[in-house]
C-alpha positions in Angstrom: 7.0 36.9 20.9 5.8 33.4 21.8 6.3 31.1 24.7 7.3 27.4 24.1 6.4 26.4 27.7 3.5 28.7 28.6 2.4 26.6 31.6 5.5 27.8 33.4 3.8 31.2 33.8 2.0 29.6 36.7 5.3 30.1 38.6 4.9 33.8 38.2 2.4 33.8 41.1 5.5 33.4 43.3 6.3 37.1 42.5 3.7 38.0 45.1 5.6 36.1 47.9 8.1 39.0 48.6 5.2 41.4 48.9 3.3 39.1 51.1 6.3 38.6 53.4 6.8 42.4 53.5 3.2 43.0 54.5 3.2 40.3 57.2 6.5 41.4 58.7 5.5 45.0 59.1 5.0 46.0 62.8 2.9 48.9 63.9 5.1 51.4 65.9 3.9 52.6 69.3 4.1 56.3 69.8 6.1 57.5 72.9 6.9 61.2 73.6 10.3 62.2 75.1 11.1 65.9 75.5 14.7 65.1 75.2 14.5 63.8 71.7 12.1 66.4 70.2 15.0 68.0 68.5 15.9 64.8 66.7 12.4 64.3 65.2 13.2 66.0 61.9 16.4 63.9 61.5 14.4 60.7 62.3 11.8 61.4 59.6 14.4 61.8 56.9 16.0 58.4 57.9 12.6 56.6 57.8 12.0 57.8 54.3 15.4 56.4 53.2 14.7 53.1 54.8 11.2 52.8 53.3 12.7 53.6 49.9 15.3 50.8 50.3 12.5 48.4 51.3 10.4 49.1 48.3 13.5 48.8 46.1 14.3 45.4 47.6 10.6 44.4 47.1 10.8 45.4 43.5 14.1 43.6 42.9 12.9 40.3 44.5 9.6 40.5 42.5 11.5 41.1 39.2 13.8 38.2 40.0 10.9 35.8 40.5 9.2 37.0 37.2 12.5 36.6 35.3 12.8 33.0 36.6 9.2 32.3 35.5 10.0 33.8 32.0 13.1 31.6 31.7 11.0 28.5 32.4 8.3 29.7 29.9 11.0 29.7 27.1 10.1 32.9 25.3 11.2 33.3 21.7 11.1 35.9 19.0 9.0 35.4 15.9 9.2 36.2 12.2 11.8 38.6 10.8 13.0 39.6 14.4 14.6 36.2 14.7 15.7 35.6 11.1 19.3 36.0 11.9 19.3 34.0 15.0 20.0 30.3 15.2 17.3 28.4 17.1 17.0 24.5 17.0 14.7 23.1 14.3 12.9 19.7 14.0 12.4 19.1 10.3 10.7 16.3 8.3 11.0 16.1 4.5 8.5 14.0 2.6 9.7 13.3 -1.0 7.7 11.8 -3.8 9.4 8.8 -5.5 6.4 7.5 -7.4 6.5 6.5 -11.1 5.4 9.9 -12.3 8.5 11.5 -10.8 10.5 9.8 -13.6 8.9 12.0 -16.2 11.3 14.2 -18.2 11.0 17.9 -18.7 13.1 20.9 -19.8 15.1 20.8 -16.5 15.6 17.0 -16.5 13.4 14.5 -14.7 11.0 15.6 -12.0 13.0 13.6 -9.5 16.2 15.5 -10.4 14.4 18.7 -9.6 13.2 17.2 -6.3 16.8 16.2 -5.4 17.9 19.8 -6.0 15.2 21.0 -3.6 16.5 18.5 -1.0 20.0 20.1 -1.3 18.4 23.5 -0.5 16.7 22.0 2.6 20.0 20.5 3.7 21.4 24.0 3.8 18.7 25.0 6.2 19.9 22.6 8.9 21.7 24.6 11.7 23.6 23.5 14.7 21.4 21.7 17.2 18.7 20.9 14.6 17.4 17.5 13.7 15.9 16.0 10.5 14.0 12.9 9.3 13.2 12.2 5.7 10.5 10.0 4.2 10.2 8.8 0.6 6.7 7.8 -0.6 4.7 6.3 -3.4 1.6 4.5 -2.2 3.3 4.0 1.1 5.7 6.4 2.9 9.0 4.9 4.3 11.5 6.7 6.5 15.1 6.9 5.4 16.5 6.8 9.0 15.5 4.8 12.0 15.2 8.1 14.0 15.9 11.8 13.6 19.5 12.6 12.8 21.5 15.7 13.7 24.1 15.1 10.9 23.5 17.3 7.9 26.0 15.3 5.9 24.1 12.1 6.5 20.9 13.8 5.3 22.6 15.1 2.1 24.1 11.6 1.3 20.7 10.0 1.7 19.1 12.6 -0.5 21.7 12.0 -3.2 21.3 8.2 -3.1 17.5 8.3 -3.2 16.0 7.0 -6.5 12.4 7.1 -7.9 10.4 3.9 -7.8 7.5 2.5 -9.9 4.6 2.8 -7.5 1.5 4.9 -7.5 1.0 8.1 -5.5 -0.8 8.7 -2.1 0.0 12.3 -1.1 -2.5 12.3 1.9 -0.9 9.2 3.5 2.6 10.8 3.1 1.6 14.0 4.8 0.0 12.2 7.7 3.0 10.0 8.2 5.3 13.0 8.1 3.2 14.9 10.6 3.2 11.8 12.9 7.0 11.8 13.0 7.1 15.5 13.7 4.5 15.7 16.4 5.9 16.3 19.8 9.5 17.0 18.7 11.5 19.4 20.9 12.7 21.9 18.3 11.6 25.5 18.4 10.7 25.2 14.8 8.7 22.2 13.7 8.7 22.2 9.9 7.2 19.7 7.4 8.3 19.9 3.8 6.4 18.0 1.1 8.3 17.8 -2.2 6.2 16.3 -5.0 4.8 16.8 -8.5 1.4 16.7 -6.8 -0.1 14.5 -9.5 -3.8 15.0 -9.7 -4.5 11.3 -9.4 -2.5 11.1 -6.2 -5.0 12.8 -4.0 -8.8 12.6 -3.6 -11.2 14.3 -1.3 -11.1 11.4 1.2 -7.3 11.5 1.3 -7.3 15.3 2.0 -9.8 15.0 4.9 -8.3 15.7 8.3 -4.9 17.0 7.1 -5.3 20.3 8.9 -5.8 18.5 12.3 -2.9 16.2 11.6 -0.5 19.1 11.0 -1.7 21.4 13.7 1.1 23.4 15.4 3.5 22.8 12.5 4.8 24.9 9.6 3.9 23.0 6.4 5.7 23.9 3.2 4.3 22.4 -0.1 7.1 22.4 -2.7 5.8 21.4 -6.2 8.3 20.2 -8.9 7.7 19.5 -12.6 5.2 20.9 -15.0 1.5 21.1 -14.2 0.8 19.6 -17.6 2.0 16.2 -19.0 1.8 14.7 -22.4 2.0 10.9 -22.0 0.6 7.6 -23.2 0.8 4.3 -21.2 -0.1 0.7 -21.2 -2.8 0.0 -18.6 -3.6 -3.7 -19.1 -2.4 -6.7 -21.1 -3.1 -10.4 -21.6 -1.8 -13.1 -24.0 -2.6 -16.4 -25.4 -0.5 -19.0 -27.1 -0.9 -22.1 -29.2 2.4 -23.8 -30.2 4.8 -21.3 -31.7 2.2 -18.6 -32.3 -0.3 -16.6 -30.4 -1.5 -13.1 -29.7 -1.0 -10.3 -27.2 -3.8 -7.9 -26.5 -3.4 -4.7 -24.5 -5.0 -1.4 -23.7 -3.2 1.9 -24.2 -4.4 5.1 -22.4 -3.4 8.3 -24.2 -3.5 10.9 -21.3 -2.4 13.7 -23.7 -4.5 16.4 -25.3 -3.1 15.5 -28.7 -4.0 12.3 -30.7 -1.2 10.1 -31.9 -1.6 8.6 -35.3 -0.1 5.4 -36.6 2.0 4.6 -33.6 4.1 1.5 -34.2 3.5 -1.3 -31.6 6.1 -4.1 -31.4 6.0 -7.4 -29.6 9.3 -8.8 -28.5 10.8 -11.7 -26.6 14.5 -11.7 -25.6 15.1 -8.9 -28.1 13.5 -10.9 -31.0 10.7 -9.2 -32.9 7.6 -11.5 -32.8 5.1 -9.2 -34.4 4.1 -5.6 -35.0 1.0 -3.5 -35.6 0.1 0.2 -35.9 -2.5 1.9 -33.8 -4.2 5.3 -33.6 -4.4 6.8 -30.1 -7.2 9.4 -29.7 -6.6 12.2 -27.2 -7.8 11.5 -23.6 -9.0 8.0 -24.5 -8.2 4.3 -24.2 -7.5 2.1 -27.2 -7.1 -1.7 -27.5 -4.5 -3.1 -29.7 -3.9 -6.8 -30.6 -0.6 -8.1 -32.0 -0.3 -11.5 -33.6 3.0 -13.2 -32.6 5.0 -15.9 -34.3 8.3 -17.7 -33.8 7.8 -18.5 -30.1 10.2 -21.0 -28.7 9.6 -23.4 -25.7 11.7 -21.0 -23.6 9.5 -18.0 -24.3 7.3 -17.7 -21.2 6.1 -14.2 -22.1 6.5 -11.2 -24.3 6.9 -7.4 -24.2 4.9 -4.8 -26.0 6.3 -1.3 -26.7 5.6 1.9 -28.6 7.9 5.0 -29.3 9.0 6.9 -26.2 7.3 10.0 -24.8 7.7 12.0 -21.5 7.6 8.9 -19.3 9.6 6.2 -21.0 9.0 3.5 -18.3 5.3 3.0 -19.1 5.9 2.9 -22.9 6.4 -0.9 -22.6 4.5 -3.6 -20.8 5.4 -7.3 -20.1 2.8 -10.0 -20.4 3.1 -13.7 -19.3 1.7 -16.6 -21.3 -0.6 -19.0 -19.5 1.0 -22.4 -18.6 1.4 -24.5 -21.8 2.3 -27.9 -20.4 -0.4 -30.6 -20.7 -2.5 -31.2 -17.6 -2.6 -34.9 -16.5 -6.2 -35.9 -15.9 -7.4 -39.3 -14.6 -11.0 -40.4 -15.5 -12.3 -42.9 -13.0 -15.6 -44.8 -13.6 -17.5 -46.8 -16.2 -16.8 -46.1 -19.8 -20.3 -44.9 -20.6 -20.0 -42.3 -17.9 -16.8 -40.9 -19.4 -18.2 -40.2 -22.9 -18.9 -36.4 -22.7 -16.0 -35.5 -20.4 -13.5 -37.4 -22.5 -14.8 -35.8 -25.7 -14.5 -32.3 -24.2 -10.9 -33.0 -23.2 -9.9 -34.3 -26.5 -11.3 -31.2 -28.1 -8.2 -29.3 -26.9 -5.3 -31.1 -28.5 -2.1 -31.0 -26.5 -3.8 -29.5 -23.5 -4.6 -32.7 -21.5 -3.0 -36.1 -20.9 -5.9 -38.4 -20.2 -5.7 -41.6 -18.2 -8.7 -44.0 -17.7 -9.5 -46.4 -14.9 -12.6 -48.1 -13.5 -11.6 -47.8 -9.8 -8.4 -45.6 -9.8 -5.9 -48.5 -9.5 -2.5 -48.4 -11.2 -2.8 -44.8 -12.3 0.3 -42.7 -12.9 0.5 -39.4 -10.9 -2.2 -37.0 -12.1 -3.1 -33.4 -11.3 -6.9 -34.1 -11.2 -9.1 -37.1 -10.7 -12.6 -36.9 -12.2 -14.8 -39.5 -10.4 -17.7 -40.3 -12.7 -20.1 -42.4 -10.5 -17.7 -45.3 -10.1 -19.0 -48.6 -8.7 -15.9 -48.9 -6.6 -12.8 -46.7 -5.8 -9.3 -47.6 -4.7 -9.5 -45.7 -1.4 -5.8 -45.8 -0.7 -4.8 -44.4 -4.2 -7.5 -41.7 -4.0 -6.4 -40.6 -0.5 -2.7 -40.6 -1.5 -3.6 -38.4 -4.5 -5.5 -35.9 -2.2 -2.6 -35.9 0.3 -0.2 -34.9 -2.4 -2.4 -31.8 -3.1 -4.1 -33.3 -6.2 -7.6 -32.1 -7.2 -10.8 -34.1 -7.3 -14.0 -33.5 -9.2 -16.6 -36.0 -8.0 -19.8 -36.4 -10.0 -23.0 -37.8 -8.4 -25.5 -39.8 -10.4 -27.7 -42.9 -10.2 -25.1 -44.8 -8.1 -25.2 -42.1 -5.4 -26.9 -44.6 -2.9 -23.6 -46.6 -2.7 -21.8 -43.5 -1.5 -18.4 -45.1 -2.5 -17.0 -41.7 -3.5 -18.0 -40.1 -0.2 -16.6 -43.0 1.8 -13.3 -43.0 -0.1 -12.8 -39.2 0.3 -13.5 -39.5 4.0 -12.8 -36.2 5.8 -11.9 -34.5 2.5 -15.4 -34.8 1.2 -17.2 -31.4 0.8 -20.5 -32.9 1.7 -22.7 -35.8 2.5 -25.2 -37.3 0.0 -28.9 -37.6 0.8 -31.9 -38.7 -1.3 -32.4 -37.9 -5.0 -34.4 -34.9 -5.8 -36.2 -33.4 -8.8 -38.7 -34.8 -11.3 -38.1 -38.4 -12.3 -40.5 -38.1 -15.1 -38.5 -35.2 -16.6 -41.5 -32.9 -17.0 -40.2 -30.2 -14.7 -36.6 -29.0 -14.4 -34.4 -26.6 -12.4 -31.7 -24.1 -13.5 -28.2 -23.9 -12.2 -27.9 -20.7 -10.1 -24.4 -19.4 -9.5 -23.7 -18.2 -5.9 -20.0 -17.4 -6.2 -19.7 -15.5 -9.4 -16.1 -14.6 -8.6 -15.0 -18.2 -8.5 -12.6 -19.1 -11.4 -14.9 -22.0 -12.1 -17.5 -19.6 -13.5 -15.2 -17.0 -15.0 -17.0 -15.5 -18.0 -20.1 -17.7 -17.5 -21.9 -15.7 -14.8 -21.6 -12.0 -14.8 -23.6 -11.4 -11.6 -24.7 -13.2 -8.5 -27.8 -15.4 -9.1 -27.4 -15.4 -12.9 -28.5 -18.5 -14.9 -25.6 -20.6 -16.3 -26.7 -21.0 -19.9 -30.0 -22.7 -20.6 -29.3 -26.1 -19.2 -32.1 -28.1 -17.7 -31.6 -30.2 -14.7 -34.4 -32.7 -13.9 -32.6 -34.8 -11.2 -29.9 -34.3 -8.7 -28.8 -35.5 -5.2 -29.5 -33.5 -2.1 -26.1 -32.6 -0.5 -25.4 -31.5 3.0 -22.3 -29.3 3.1 -19.5 -30.4 5.4 -17.9 -27.8 7.8 -15.7 -25.5 5.8 -17.3 -26.3 2.4 -18.5 -23.5 0.1 -21.6 -23.8 -2.1 -20.6 -22.4 -5.5 -24.0 -23.0 -7.2 -27.4 -24.3 -6.3 -30.6 -25.7 -7.9 -32.7 -24.0 -5.3 -32.8 -23.0 -1.6 -31.1 -25.6 0.5 -30.2 -27.6 -2.6 -26.5 -27.2 -3.4 -25.4 -28.0 -6.9 -21.6 -27.6 -6.6 -19.7 -27.8 -3.3 -16.0 -27.0 -2.9 -13.6 -27.7 -0.1 -9.9 -27.4 -0.6 -9.0 -29.2 -3.8 -12.2 -31.2 -3.9 -15.4 -30.4 -5.7 -18.7 -32.3 -5.5 -21.2 -32.0 -8.3 -24.7 -33.0 -7.3 -25.8 -34.3 -10.7 -24.5 -36.5 -13.5 -22.5 -35.7 -16.6 -23.8 -38.5 -18.7 -26.9 -36.8 -20.1 -29.4 -38.8 -18.1 -30.3 -36.3 -15.4 -29.7 -33.1 -17.4 -28.6 -31.7 -20.8 -25.7 -29.9 -19.3 -23.0 -31.8 -21.4 -24.8 -30.5 -24.6 -24.8 -26.8 -23.4 -22.3 -24.3 -24.8 -21.3 -23.6 -21.1 -20.2 -27.2 -20.4 -16.8 -27.2 -22.1 -15.5 -23.9 -20.6 -16.9 -24.8 -17.2 -15.1 -28.1 -17.3 -11.8 -26.6 -18.4 -11.9 -23.9 -15.8 -12.9 -26.3 -13.0 -9.9 -28.5 -13.9 -7.6 -25.5 -13.9 -8.8 -24.5 -10.5 -8.5 -28.0 -9.0 -5.0 -28.4 -10.6 -3.8 -25.2 -9.0 -3.4 -23.7 -12.5 -5.7 -20.7 -11.7 -3.0 -18.1 -11.1 -2.6 -14.4 -11.8 -0.3 -13.8 -14.8 0.2 -10.1 -13.8 0.5 -8.1 -10.6 1.1 -4.4 -10.0 4.7 -3.4 -9.1 5.3 -3.2 -5.4 2.8 -6.0 -4.6 3.4 -9.7 -3.9 2.7 -12.6 -6.3 0.6 -15.4 -4.8 -0.1 -18.7 -6.7 -1.1 -22.2 -5.7 1.6 -24.9 -5.8 0.7 -28.0 -7.8 1.2 -31.4 -6.2 4.1 -32.3 -8.5 6.1 -29.3 -7.3 6.1 -30.3 -3.7 9.5 -30.9 -2.2 11.2 -29.3 -5.3 13.3 -26.1 -5.0 11.3 -23.1 -6.3 13.2 -19.9 -7.5 11.6 -16.7 -8.8 14.0 -14.4 -10.8 13.3 -10.8 -11.6 13.9 -9.2 -15.0 17.5 -8.6 -14.1 18.0 -12.3 -13.3 18.3 -11.8 -9.5 16.5 -14.2 -7.1 13.4 -12.9 -5.4 12.6 -14.3 -1.9 9.6 -16.6 -1.9 7.8 -18.4 1.0 5.6 -21.5 0.9 2.4 -21.0 3.0 -0.8 -23.0 3.7 1.2 -26.1 4.4 3.3 -25.8 1.3 0.3 -25.4 -1.1 0.8 -21.7 -1.8 3.7 -19.7 -3.1 4.0 -16.1 -1.8 6.8 -13.9 -3.2 8.4 -10.7 -1.8 7.2 -7.4 -3.4 7.9 -7.3 -7.1 9.6 -3.9 -7.3 10.8 -3.9 -10.9 8.4 -3.8 -13.9 8.9 -6.6 -16.4 8.8 -10.4 -16.6 9.6 -12.6 -13.6 10.5 -16.3 -14.3 9.6 -19.1 -11.9 12.1 -22.0 -11.9 11.2 -25.4 -10.6 14.3 -27.5 -9.8 16.3 -25.1 -12.0 14.0 -25.3 -15.0 11.9 -22.3 -16.1 8.3 -23.3 -16.1 6.2 -20.2 -16.1 6.3 -16.4 -15.7 4.4 -13.5 -14.1 4.5 -9.9 -15.3 4.9 -7.0 -12.9 2.9 -4.1 -14.5 3.1 -0.4 -13.7 0.2 1.3 -12.0 -2.4 2.5 -14.5 -3.3 5.6 -12.5 0.2 7.0 -13.0 -0.4 7.4 -16.8 -1.9 10.8 -16.4 1.0 13.1 -15.5 -1.0 16.3 -15.0 -0.4 18.0 -11.7 -2.9 19.6 -9.4 -3.5 23.3 -10.0 -1.5 25.5 -7.8 -4.6 26.8 -5.9 -5.7 23.2 -5.3 -2.2 22.4 -3.9 -2.5 25.4 -1.5 -5.8 24.1 -0.2 -4.5 20.6 0.7 -3.4 21.8 4.1 -5.1 25.1 5.3 -2.4 27.5 6.3 0.4 25.7 4.5 2.9 27.7 2.5 3.2 27.0 -1.3 6.8 27.5 -2.3 7.8 27.6 -6.0 11.0 29.6 -5.7 13.2 31.1 -3.0 12.8 28.2 -0.6 15.5 29.4 1.8 14.2 33.0 1.9 10.6 31.8 2.6 11.6 29.5 5.4 14.0 31.9 7.1 11.4 34.7 6.9 8.9 32.5 8.7 11.1 30.9 11.3 11.2 31.8 14.9 14.2 33.5 16.4 16.4 32.3 19.2 15.0 31.5 22.5 15.4 34.1 25.3 15.4 31.8 28.4 19.1 32.2 29.0 18.8 36.0 29.0 16.0 35.9 31.5 17.8 33.4 33.7 20.9 35.7 33.7 18.7 38.7 34.6 17.2 36.7 37.5 20.6 35.9 38.9 21.8 39.5 38.5 18.7 40.7 40.3 19.4 38.3 43.1 23.0 39.5 43.4 21.7 43.1 43.4 19.2 42.2 46.1 22.0 40.8 48.3 24.0 44.0 47.9 21.1 46.3 48.7 20.1 44.2 51.7 23.6 44.4 53.1 23.8 48.1 52.5 20.5 48.6 54.3 21.7 46.5 57.3 25.0 48.5 57.5 23.2 51.8 57.4 20.8 50.7 60.1 23.7 49.6 62.3 
């Protein structure tokens, strides 16, 4: 037997009150001898014995009545098999795995079909007065109801309508959230059911830490579904490139099976059209890269899909990949012609990638995405500031004309820094290297693998000392307190020239990729082409898109909610829940795409060993079969407070009758 309100036992001290009253009310009799009543002494003694017996009986009845009341408030209940046939109220929380791996097929159908069958068994365990809450989880647990429900039919309907998702698994977070819902509930039984395939990748040592404390005072049932083994291969990453009507798609396949797959056919498709194919061998328990050349791309093809023959988990046998933006970037070169030589040559080396305009001071330019200011003698301040206000990018290059500060004055508050004196060796005998400070910047992607690395072998003999403005970031430097490249918003300031006089950077192999990537970043073309399902897509908004309606459509053609943040310069979508290609439309015209990829850690379908599952929560019950029998065997029985309350009332009635009888006899 157990007590649901053990603190009520404090009231049991009141059982001593009748005894205390009895002792205090006793009066010591005074002995008086009367010869006339000596013959009645024997009769008197017999009557005293009867009165004392009734008094002790009353004392016992009153004490038992107080003890029964204390027991009623303490809420005693039977445990185990003694109460298996009784019907006590239950607070139940079911935590159901809906991650991608639950879609895997087996001999009895999908793992999620098996989980749904387990939920039907749990619905049958709900008795009158019981309550239930259900949570579905992948990387995040989410409740199915706003609060606990007492309606078994509602629980069954929610279980039948539940569908698996495409996210990764976090078992520890799900158990903690289920325990949080269950903590402090009023039911005699507090039961937490975890229904999952217990994928090995879904739990680590850090996630399992503290689960015993989180579930203290609860009955935890771990209900595994599906096989402990899983033969599966999956795409884990992909990227693509395109030139005109052709290109290539490159991706990595992870074979999580114990068996190798030979000569698997990999196909690339767009809108159902076959663009290319290749065959690949997949060694067991290894990753393999495959590249497929594609042809026949149309202007409407913003991405492609790779696929190979189906296995246990069909959903991860194909992957979508988006092509980078293919529209030409509009670049304006501002400055003297001799300053534009190397930059113009680099841009012309990529046919069709750039539309180049040229001006000495920025007057009469058509709208451009980026202005490159190459030491101009003068700048049309109003045109430049209007360009910056529209969200356009600026790459300002310092050189021998730095003392005029025309660029700094034209940029005004948008300037990343203030120019000082020239530095370096005017004779050219000594030089400095460009040291990258922000290796993660898209400007240096692939050019600096670690912080502080040299950017190629370029020699810089002269540069301008720059003082960063508030909010500016120093992306690279020539030395301590000597910034080489400052960034603030959509404006970059390079502290040296690009005409070959102060350095040999334009002749370096790093110059062209650095220039292209800098322009991409300034033009807001640096964007992710892929995100994991369940996450948001965030990309900068180019200046020419401002004020135009933006629509993101999922693979099924439905609109996905998007918000414009950062003053309209950033697009942020709702969570991309479906895998596949999402299309961004600007004023109704498709302009680019983003791929929602499945989580790579779901590729390995192997489940945790059964003994490891049992160790997740110490004291938890691992249930593979006979769920109802296991639960009913361990449940508490019905509460006994009503019986003890009735007994207390009966004792009080008995006490009244005995008291009246005693008074009547005394009279």
